[in-house]
TORKELUM-930401 format. One record per residue (C-alpha): residue number from 0; residue in three letters; y, z, x. Coordinates in Angstrom, 2 decimals. Layout:
<atoms>
(NUM, ala, (Y, Z, X)),
...
</atoms>
This chain:
<atoms>
(0, met, (-0.01, 0.02, 0.01)),
(1, lys, (3.61, -0.54, 1.03)),
(2, leu, (5.67, 2.67, 0.77)),
(3, thr, (9.06, 3.92, 1.35)),
(4, thr, (10.07, 7.63, 1.79)),
(5, ile, (13.57, 8.33, 0.68)),
(6, gly, (14.69, 11.24, 2.85)),
(7, cys, (13.17, 12.09, 6.14)),
(8, gly, (13.64, 15.84, 6.28)),
(9, tyr, (10.79, 18.30, 6.26)),
(10, leu, (8.97, 16.83, 3.18)),
(11, gly, (9.79, 13.06, 3.91)),
(12, ala, (8.93, 12.95, 7.57)),
(13, val, (5.53, 14.61, 7.13)),
(14, tyr, (4.71, 12.48, 4.07)),
(15, ala, (5.69, 9.18, 5.86)),
(16, ala, (3.59, 10.02, 9.00)),
(17, ala, (0.60, 11.19, 6.91)),
(18, met, (0.57, 8.20, 4.57)),
(19, ala, (0.87, 5.78, 7.56)),
(20, ser, (-2.10, 7.50, 9.16)),
(21, leu, (-4.09, 6.88, 6.01)),
(22, gly, (-3.53, 3.20, 6.46)),
(23, his, (-0.39, 2.50, 4.35)),
(24, asp, (2.64, 0.51, 5.54)),
(25, val, (5.48, 3.08, 5.48)),
(26, val, (9.33, 2.87, 6.00)),
(27, gly, (11.05, 6.21, 6.21)),
(28, leu, (14.70, 5.90, 4.97)),
(29, asp, (17.41, 8.44, 5.77)),
(30, val, (21.22, 8.28, 6.06)),
(31, asp, (21.25, 10.43, 9.20)),
(32, glu, (21.29, 8.02, 12.13)),
(33, ala, (20.42, 10.70, 14.73)),
(34, lys, (17.42, 11.93, 12.69)),
(35, val, (16.17, 8.35, 12.33)),
(36, ala, (16.60, 7.57, 16.12)),
(37, ala, (14.58, 10.74, 16.96)),
(38, leu, (11.86, 9.97, 14.51)),
(39, asn, (11.49, 6.44, 15.92)),
(40, glu, (11.06, 8.11, 19.33)),
(41, gly, (8.18, 10.20, 17.91)),
(42, arg, (10.15, 13.40, 17.63)),
(43, ala, (10.48, 15.39, 14.38)),
(44, pro, (13.95, 17.11, 13.94)),
(45, phe, (12.19, 20.39, 13.16)),
(46, tyr, (9.25, 22.32, 14.24)),
(47, glu, (5.85, 21.70, 12.47)),
(48, pro, (2.51, 21.95, 14.26)),
(49, ala, (0.79, 18.53, 14.94)),
(50, leu, (3.60, 16.51, 13.36)),
(51, asp, (5.07, 14.91, 16.62)),
(52, asp, (1.57, 13.73, 17.50)),
(53, leu, (0.96, 12.34, 13.97)),
(54, ile, (4.30, 10.45, 14.02)),
(55, ala, (3.77, 8.99, 17.55)),
(56, glu, (0.28, 7.84, 16.62)),
(57, ser, (1.40, 6.17, 13.39)),
(58, leu, (4.29, 4.55, 15.24)),
(59, arg, (1.89, 3.10, 17.68)),
(60, thr, (-0.07, 1.45, 14.96)),
(61, gly, (2.96, -0.33, 13.62)),
(62, arg, (2.43, 1.11, 10.24)),
(63, leu, (5.38, 3.45, 10.47)),
(64, arg, (8.96, 2.89, 11.05)),
(65, phe, (12.24, 4.74, 10.25)),
(66, ser, (15.53, 3.27, 9.29)),
(67, thr, (18.89, 3.86, 7.64)),
(68, asp, (18.87, 0.38, 6.04)),
(69, tyr, (17.86, 0.73, 2.37)),
(70, ala, (17.46, -3.08, 2.09)),
(71, gln, (14.09, -2.57, 3.87)),
(72, ala, (12.86, -1.03, 0.56)),
(73, ala, (12.86, -4.51, -0.96)),
(74, thr, (9.53, -5.38, 0.68)),
(75, gln, (7.92, -2.16, -0.38)),
(76, gln, (6.20, -1.39, -3.73)),
(77, val, (6.10, 2.38, -3.91)),
(78, his, (9.23, 4.48, -3.29)),
(79, val, (8.84, 8.23, -2.77)),
(80, ile, (11.81, 10.52, -3.28)),
(81, cys, (11.58, 13.36, -0.81)),
(82, val, (15.09, 14.72, -0.65)),
(83, gly, (16.13, 18.41, -0.87)),
(84, thr, (17.16, 20.20, -4.04)),
(85, pro, (18.89, 23.20, -2.62)),
(86, gln, (20.47, 26.04, -4.74)),
(87, gln, (23.88, 25.22, -6.10)),
(88, ile, (26.73, 26.83, -4.15)),
(89, asp, (28.25, 28.31, -7.24)),
(90, gly, (25.25, 29.13, -9.33)),
(91, pro, (21.43, 29.82, -9.27)),
(92, gly, (20.48, 26.27, -10.54)),
(93, ala, (19.20, 23.34, -8.37)),
(94, asp, (21.59, 20.93, -6.76)),
(95, leu, (20.31, 17.46, -7.80)),
(96, arg, (22.99, 15.41, -6.14)),
(97, tyr, (20.67, 14.17, -3.40)),
(98, val, (17.94, 13.09, -5.98)),
(99, asp, (20.53, 11.12, -7.87)),
(100, ala, (22.02, 9.54, -4.77)),
(101, ala, (18.42, 8.50, -3.62)),
(102, leu, (17.86, 6.74, -6.91)),
(103, asp, (21.25, 5.07, -6.80)),
(104, ala, (20.63, 3.80, -3.23)),
(105, leu, (17.23, 2.57, -4.16)),
(106, ala, (18.04, 0.82, -7.37)),
(107, pro, (19.44, -2.50, -6.01)),
(108, his, (16.22, -3.17, -4.23)),
(109, leu, (13.63, -2.26, -6.92)),
(110, asp, (12.90, -5.63, -8.39)),
(111, arg, (12.28, -7.53, -5.17)),
(112, ser, (8.73, -6.26, -4.20)),
(113, pro, (6.32, -9.22, -3.79)),
(114, asp, (3.41, -7.00, -4.73)),
(115, gly, (4.16, -6.31, -8.38)),
(116, pro, (6.24, -3.87, -10.27)),
(117, ser, (7.94, -1.10, -8.18)),
(118, leu, (6.99, 2.52, -8.64)),
(119, val, (9.38, 5.38, -7.94)),
(120, val, (7.51, 8.62, -7.24)),
(121, gly, (9.38, 11.92, -7.33)),
(122, arg, (7.98, 14.65, -4.91)),
(123, ser, (11.13, 16.75, -4.80)),
(124, thr, (11.01, 20.07, -6.61)),
(125, val, (13.31, 19.64, -9.64)),
(126, pro, (13.99, 21.44, -12.91)),
(127, val, (11.96, 20.46, -15.90)),
(128, gly, (13.59, 17.48, -17.68)),
(129, thr, (14.85, 15.83, -14.53)),
(130, ala, (12.24, 13.09, -14.50)),
(131, thr, (13.02, 12.11, -18.05)),
(132, arg, (16.71, 11.84, -17.21)),
(133, leu, (15.90, 9.73, -14.13)),
(134, arg, (13.69, 7.44, -16.16)),
(135, glu, (16.59, 6.58, -18.34)),
(136, arg, (18.75, 6.06, -15.34)),
(137, leu, (16.13, 3.89, -13.77)),
(138, ala, (15.68, 1.77, -16.90)),
(139, ala, (19.35, 0.88, -16.72)),
(140, ala, (19.02, -0.37, -13.15)),
(141, ser, (15.65, -2.16, -13.39)),
(142, ser, (13.86, -3.75, -16.17)),
(143, ala, (10.38, -3.38, -14.53)),
(144, ala, (10.35, -0.34, -12.27)),
(145, leu, (8.17, 2.62, -13.26)),
(146, leu, (8.63, 6.28, -12.57)),
(147, ala, (6.03, 9.01, -12.01)),
(148, trp, (6.28, 12.55, -10.67)),
(149, asn, (3.99, 13.85, -8.01)),
(150, pro, (4.94, 17.39, -6.84)),
(151, glu, (4.25, 18.55, -3.26)),
(152, phe, (2.52, 21.81, -2.40)),
(153, leu, (3.22, 21.99, 1.36)),
(154, arg, (3.03, 25.15, 3.40)),
(155, glu, (5.23, 25.17, 6.35)),
(156, gly, (3.09, 25.45, 9.44)),
(157, phe, (0.24, 23.56, 7.62)),
(158, ala, (2.21, 20.66, 6.20)),
(159, val, (0.23, 17.95, 7.97)),
(160, glu, (-3.11, 19.37, 6.80)),
(161, asp, (-1.74, 19.84, 3.31)),
(162, thr, (-0.62, 16.27, 3.12)),
(163, leu, (-3.66, 14.75, 4.42)),
(164, arg, (-6.15, 17.00, 2.83)),
(165, pro, (-4.45, 18.55, -0.30)),
(166, asp, (-6.13, 21.14, -2.45)),
(167, arg, (-5.03, 19.18, -5.52)),
(168, ile, (-3.02, 16.13, -6.47)),
(169, val, (-0.82, 16.18, -9.63)),
(170, tyr, (0.52, 13.11, -11.40)),
(171, gly, (3.29, 13.26, -14.00)),
(172, leu, (3.04, 9.86, -15.86)),
(173, pro, (5.32, 8.24, -18.44)),
(174, glu, (4.70, 8.78, -22.23)),
(175, asp, (4.28, 5.09, -22.80)),
(176, pro, (0.46, 4.36, -22.44)),
(177, asp, (0.91, 0.99, -20.70)),
(178, glu, (3.51, 2.40, -18.30)),
(179, ala, (1.19, 5.49, -17.62)),
(180, arg, (-1.82, 3.17, -16.98)),
(181, arg, (0.02, 1.00, -14.51)),
(182, ala, (1.70, 3.96, -12.71)),
(183, arg, (-1.65, 5.67, -12.38)),
(184, glu, (-3.29, 2.61, -10.91)),
(185, ile, (-0.70, 2.47, -8.19)),
(186, leu, (-0.97, 6.21, -7.46)),
(187, asp, (-4.75, 6.02, -7.29)),
(188, ala, (-4.37, 3.34, -4.67)),
(189, val, (-1.89, 5.52, -2.65)),
(190, tyr, (-4.20, 8.48, -2.77)),
(191, ala, (-7.50, 6.55, -2.51)),
(192, ser, (-8.64, 8.48, 0.70)),
(193, pro, (-8.11, 12.06, -0.59)),
(194, leu, (-9.48, 11.22, -4.00)),
(195, ala, (-12.56, 9.70, -2.44)),
(196, glu, (-13.19, 12.92, -0.60)),
(197, gly, (-13.23, 14.79, -3.85)),
(198, thr, (-9.63, 16.26, -3.99)),
(199, pro, (-9.10, 17.41, -7.68)),
(200, leu, (-6.66, 15.34, -9.66)),
(201, val, (-4.53, 16.73, -12.52)),
(202, val, (-2.81, 14.30, -14.78)),
(203, gly, (-0.05, 15.22, -17.17)),
(204, asn, (3.34, 14.20, -18.38)),
(205, tyr, (6.58, 14.40, -16.57)),
(206, ala, (7.52, 17.94, -17.80)),
(207, thr, (4.04, 19.26, -16.94)),
(208, ala, (4.14, 17.92, -13.36)),
(209, glu, (7.69, 19.38, -12.82)),
(210, leu, (6.65, 22.70, -14.07)),
(211, val, (3.33, 22.83, -11.98)),
(212, lys, (5.23, 23.34, -8.75)),
(213, val, (7.73, 26.02, -9.90)),
(214, ser, (4.99, 27.77, -11.81)),
(215, ala, (2.88, 27.99, -8.57)),
(216, asn, (5.91, 29.22, -6.50)),
(217, ser, (6.90, 31.70, -9.11)),
(218, phe, (3.42, 33.13, -9.35)),
(219, leu, (3.19, 33.47, -5.48)),
(220, ala, (6.56, 35.05, -5.35)),
(221, thr, (5.48, 37.56, -7.98)),
(222, lys, (2.23, 38.44, -6.14)),
(223, ile, (4.30, 39.18, -2.98)),
(224, ser, (6.87, 41.34, -4.71)),
(225, phe, (4.00, 43.17, -6.70)),
(226, ile, (2.38, 44.29, -3.56)),
(227, asn, (5.65, 45.30, -2.03)),
(228, ala, (6.25, 47.44, -5.05)),
(229, ile, (2.91, 49.13, -4.68)),
(230, ala, (3.80, 49.63, -0.99)),
(231, glu, (6.88, 51.59, -2.05)),
(232, val, (4.69, 53.82, -4.31)),
(233, cys, (2.17, 54.19, -1.44)),
(234, glu, (4.94, 55.47, 0.91)),
(235, ala, (5.92, 58.11, -1.63)),
(236, ser, (2.35, 59.23, -2.33)),
(237, gly, (0.53, 58.88, 1.04)),
(238, ala, (-1.66, 55.93, 0.03)),
(239, asp, (-2.48, 52.89, 2.19)),
(240, val, (-1.28, 49.61, 0.63)),
(241, ser, (-3.54, 47.51, 3.04)),
(242, thr, (-6.57, 49.22, 1.74)),
(243, ile, (-5.41, 48.74, -1.93)),
(244, ala, (-4.74, 45.06, -1.21)),
(245, arg, (-8.18, 44.60, 0.22)),
(246, ala, (-9.81, 46.34, -2.64)),
(247, ile, (-8.05, 44.44, -5.43)),
(248, gly, (-8.41, 41.19, -3.39)),
(249, tyr, (-12.14, 41.33, -3.83)),
(250, asp, (-11.74, 40.83, -7.58)),
(251, asp, (-11.90, 37.06, -7.91)),
(252, arg, (-9.43, 37.12, -10.75)),
(253, ile, (-6.84, 38.34, -8.22)),
(254, gly, (-7.91, 37.09, -4.77)),
(255, pro, (-6.76, 38.36, -1.39)),
(256, lys, (-3.93, 35.81, -0.55)),
(257, phe, (-0.32, 36.83, -0.68)),
(258, leu, (-1.15, 40.50, -0.92)),
(259, arg, (0.16, 41.62, 2.53)),
(260, ala, (3.10, 44.01, 2.05)),
(261, gly, (6.00, 43.41, 4.23)),
(262, ile, (9.68, 42.34, 4.34)),
(263, gly, (9.27, 39.82, 1.63)),
(264, phe, (9.48, 36.07, 1.19)),
(265, gly, (12.05, 33.64, 2.26)),
(266, gly, (12.34, 30.00, 3.33)),
(267, gly, (13.66, 26.89, 1.54)),
(268, cys, (11.32, 26.97, -1.52)),
(269, leu, (10.34, 30.31, -3.14)),
(270, pro, (13.80, 31.97, -3.42)),
(271, lys, (15.70, 29.00, -4.69)),
(272, asp, (12.77, 27.81, -6.81)),
(273, ile, (12.50, 30.94, -8.79)),
(274, arg, (16.35, 31.09, -9.38)),
(275, ala, (16.48, 27.47, -10.44)),
(276, phe, (13.51, 28.15, -12.81)),
(277, met, (15.33, 31.02, -14.42)),
(278, ala, (18.43, 28.98, -14.79)),
(279, arg, (16.59, 26.12, -16.47)),
(280, ala, (14.92, 28.55, -18.75)),
(281, gly, (18.29, 29.77, -19.82)),
(282, glu, (19.42, 26.19, -20.52)),
(283, leu, (16.31, 25.64, -22.55)),
(284, gly, (17.02, 28.82, -24.60)),
(285, val, (13.99, 30.79, -23.38)),
(286, thr, (15.68, 33.18, -20.86)),
(287, asp, (13.55, 36.07, -21.82)),
(288, ala, (10.35, 34.24, -20.95)),
(289, leu, (11.17, 34.32, -17.28)),
(290, ser, (13.29, 37.63, -17.26)),
(291, phe, (10.53, 39.21, -14.99)),
(292, leu, (11.45, 36.82, -12.16)),
(293, arg, (14.80, 38.58, -11.91)),
(294, glu, (12.92, 41.70, -10.89)),
(295, val, (10.75, 39.67, -8.52)),
(296, asp, (13.87, 38.45, -6.83)),
(297, thr, (15.49, 41.88, -6.67)),
(298, leu, (12.30, 43.47, -5.27)),
(299, asn, (12.09, 40.86, -2.67)),
(300, asn, (15.79, 41.33, -1.54)),
(301, arg, (15.33, 45.13, -1.59)),
(302, gln, (12.56, 44.94, 0.92)),
(303, arg, (14.95, 43.72, 3.56)),
(304, asp, (17.45, 46.55, 3.12)),
(305, arg, (14.46, 49.02, 3.09)),
(306, val, (13.70, 48.03, 6.55)),
(307, val, (17.30, 48.32, 7.69)),
(308, asn, (17.23, 51.84, 6.20)),
(309, met, (13.99, 52.60, 7.94)),
(310, thr, (15.50, 51.55, 11.30)),
(311, his, (18.58, 53.73, 10.64)),
(312, arg, (16.51, 56.81, 10.12)),
(313, ala, (14.30, 55.99, 13.15)),
(314, leu, (17.55, 55.80, 15.28)),
(315, gly, (18.60, 59.25, 14.16)),
(316, gly, (21.20, 58.01, 11.65)),
(317, thr, (23.33, 55.78, 13.77)),
(318, phe, (23.34, 52.26, 15.15)),
(319, thr, (26.14, 52.77, 17.57)),
(320, his, (25.02, 52.03, 21.19)),
(321, lys, (21.55, 51.43, 19.99)),
(322, arg, (19.58, 48.45, 21.37)),
(323, ile, (17.16, 46.79, 18.91)),
(324, ala, (14.55, 44.18, 19.79)),
(325, val, (13.82, 41.86, 16.88)),
(326, leu, (10.64, 39.84, 17.27)),
(327, gly, (10.84, 36.82, 14.90)),
(328, ala, (13.64, 35.07, 13.14)),
(329, ala, (11.85, 32.20, 11.28)),
(330, phe, (10.91, 33.13, 7.69)),
(331, lys, (7.32, 32.67, 8.66)),
(332, pro, (5.18, 31.93, 11.83)),
(333, asp, (4.55, 28.29, 12.97)),
(334, ser, (7.97, 27.12, 11.59)),
(335, asp, (11.63, 27.06, 12.84)),
(336, asp, (12.93, 27.41, 9.37)),
(337, ile, (15.47, 30.25, 9.03)),
(338, arg, (16.55, 29.40, 5.40)),
(339, gln, (16.70, 32.64, 3.47)),
(340, ser, (14.76, 34.32, 6.42)),
(341, pro, (14.23, 38.16, 5.69)),
(342, ala, (13.87, 38.53, 9.56)),
(343, leu, (17.23, 36.90, 10.27)),
(344, tyr, (18.90, 38.73, 7.31)),
(345, ile, (17.75, 42.06, 8.86)),
(346, ala, (18.73, 41.13, 12.34)),
(347, ser, (22.16, 40.14, 11.14)),
(348, lys, (22.56, 43.27, 9.01)),
(349, leu, (21.75, 45.48, 12.01)),
(350, ser, (24.13, 43.69, 14.18)),
(351, gly, (26.88, 43.91, 11.56)),
(352, arg, (26.38, 47.69, 11.38)),
(353, gly, (27.03, 48.13, 15.09)),
(354, ala, (23.56, 47.72, 16.80)),
(355, asp, (23.07, 45.70, 20.02)),
(356, val, (20.44, 43.28, 18.65)),
(357, val, (18.33, 40.92, 20.72)),
(358, val, (16.23, 38.38, 18.94)),
(359, thr, (13.31, 36.34, 20.12)),
(360, asp, (11.41, 33.60, 18.30)),
(361, pro, (9.04, 30.91, 19.75)),
(362, ala, (10.49, 28.11, 17.65)),
(363, ala, (13.72, 29.09, 15.85)),
(364, ala, (15.91, 30.26, 18.74)),
(365, asp, (18.13, 27.15, 18.69)),
(366, asn, (18.62, 27.42, 14.90)),
(367, val, (19.53, 31.07, 15.27)),
(368, his, (22.06, 30.37, 17.93)),
(369, ala, (23.69, 27.74, 15.83)),
(370, gln, (23.89, 29.75, 12.67)),
(371, arg, (24.39, 33.30, 14.07)),
(372, pro, (25.97, 32.83, 17.49)),
(373, asn, (26.77, 36.56, 17.56)),
(374, leu, (23.16, 37.49, 17.99)),
(375, ala, (21.74, 37.62, 21.46)),
(376, ile, (18.72, 35.45, 22.09)),
(377, ala, (15.85, 36.33, 24.52)),
(378, pro, (13.17, 33.77, 25.67)),
(379, asp, (10.20, 36.19, 24.96)),
(380, ala, (9.26, 39.64, 23.59)),
(381, leu, (9.16, 41.42, 27.05)),
(382, thr, (12.75, 40.30, 27.84)),
(383, ala, (14.04, 41.11, 24.28)),
(384, ala, (12.54, 44.61, 24.51)),
(385, gln, (14.12, 45.58, 27.81)),
(386, gly, (15.79, 48.84, 27.30)),
(387, ala, (15.26, 48.74, 23.48)),
(388, asp, (15.49, 51.92, 21.44)),
(389, ile, (13.29, 50.42, 18.81)),
(390, val, (11.39, 47.20, 18.25)),
(391, leu, (11.02, 45.38, 14.95)),
(392, leu, (8.30, 42.88, 14.31)),
(393, leu, (9.60, 40.72, 11.58)),
(394, thr, (7.79, 37.37, 11.90)),
(395, glu, (4.05, 37.59, 12.62)),
(396, trp, (3.81, 34.90, 15.23)),
(397, ala, (0.43, 34.91, 17.09)),
(398, gln, (2.25, 35.78, 20.35)),
(399, phe, (3.60, 38.87, 18.79)),
(400, arg, (0.38, 39.97, 17.24)),
(401, ala, (-1.34, 39.66, 20.63)),
(402, leu, (1.31, 41.68, 22.54)),
(403, asp, (-0.01, 44.42, 24.88)),
(404, pro, (1.42, 47.65, 23.76)),
(405, val, (0.91, 49.26, 27.13)),
(406, ala, (2.82, 46.53, 28.86)),
(407, leu, (5.72, 46.46, 26.27)),
(408, arg, (6.01, 50.24, 26.46)),
(409, glu, (6.88, 49.92, 30.15)),
(410, val, (10.10, 48.08, 29.33)),
(411, val, (11.48, 49.77, 26.38)),
(412, ala, (13.66, 52.97, 26.30)),
(413, thr, (11.91, 54.46, 23.42)),
(414, pro, (8.39, 53.38, 22.28)),
(415, trp, (9.06, 53.03, 18.62)),
(416, ile, (8.07, 49.96, 16.59)),
(417, ile, (8.44, 49.02, 12.96)),
(418, asp, (5.86, 46.49, 12.04)),
(419, gly, (7.55, 44.65, 9.09)),
(420, arg, (4.61, 42.43, 8.48)),
(421, asn, (1.74, 44.86, 8.78)),
(422, ala, (0.38, 42.56, 11.31)),
(423, leu, (-0.52, 44.98, 14.12)),
(424, asp, (-3.35, 47.50, 14.59)),
(425, pro, (-1.67, 50.93, 13.98)),
(426, gln, (-4.29, 52.86, 16.04)),
(427, arg, (-4.08, 50.59, 19.03)),
(428, trp, (-0.34, 51.04, 19.31)),
(429, arg, (-0.39, 54.82, 18.65)),
(430, asp, (-3.01, 55.21, 21.35)),
(431, ala, (-0.71, 53.45, 23.71)),
(432, gly, (1.94, 56.03, 22.98)),
(433, trp, (4.04, 54.21, 20.38)),
(434, thr, (5.55, 55.75, 17.15)),
(435, tyr, (4.40, 53.11, 14.85)),
(436, gln, (5.67, 52.50, 11.34)),
(437, ser, (4.78, 49.81, 8.80)),
(438, ile, (5.23, 48.89, 5.16)),
(439, gly, (3.25, 51.06, 2.73)),
(440, arg, (0.83, 52.63, 5.22)),
(441, pro, (0.75, 56.29, 6.23)),
</atoms>
């Protein structure tokens, strides 16, 4: 199949390289000339394991290229919208200007494909009702082009694997039966490889496909905030949240994933998606149906301030002249994404309250320096911890989980650590002479 991806950020670049590796002819389109140049050299403009190799390999085959020239879309049949939908600056809803701009830029080229009717495929996370609106807009620009919605379910750090071997594929098809049949035939050809390998396929209408993604993210966010609420009760009662999580995780109705208590969720998806979901529910007149998500969001944000307060108590009630080593700035390991990062929020809050904060992160250091130039950056954990009065583990990178507590104790001023991700072995660190604190564990 001949595809274009509209937008070559995190979603689009991964999708373009993955589809080319499956044998499709792919043109990645983006308005950012520097980004396009880097991608054509085999370099992703962000950190994602295995992605640079996948891009370079697909470029060598000749099946992948990146461009700023939207006229190249004229030779392609399938056009996949992969642009961002950030939170609005002045409200909780999703900002759809990039989705609209992508469709406008694409429209003049839609009726020129030599392979049959064009199919526009939305993968961006959008409020329910967006696809229907875009279908009307598309009909005004092209008499033959079809629209389908195909939500993505990528996990940062596993995006390549999730695209090549997804755990499910969802189609949102037009209401018209003939349009739905033709759109499905094209999508089946795009996803022939994973479908042949047995990947589950779920087919619904536009609204269903749009709601699948935000429903999944809202459920995961709820699960995280739930276990963090239980952790707070554990701290008040002397129970161990890790043991509770393990016990309830054996129940196959619950499952063990997303039950690790910590400093909460962040990134470019969960926080903005649940807020946009609540905003859209209000527009649809069903505000009360999602009112629980407000508490999920509140619980999540409270976790960050709880760690700030834990640190304040550990330091004797003052941040003045106190050196704090922060291990991790990305919102999760194997990513350089610092959007809505709880780790970076905590580091910034501590610095703002007078502490001498030194941050280290294996991938996100450049992004931290660009956005928080007031924070000192260290190349590794041992350097960051030199003379530290307390160490905070805030992103559970493998390098940090593997730290030697004996070696780290030799460089700090005070062997005190707060494990904000419950990622370390408490006994091992206490045996090495550390005062060890975590979330919801005695």
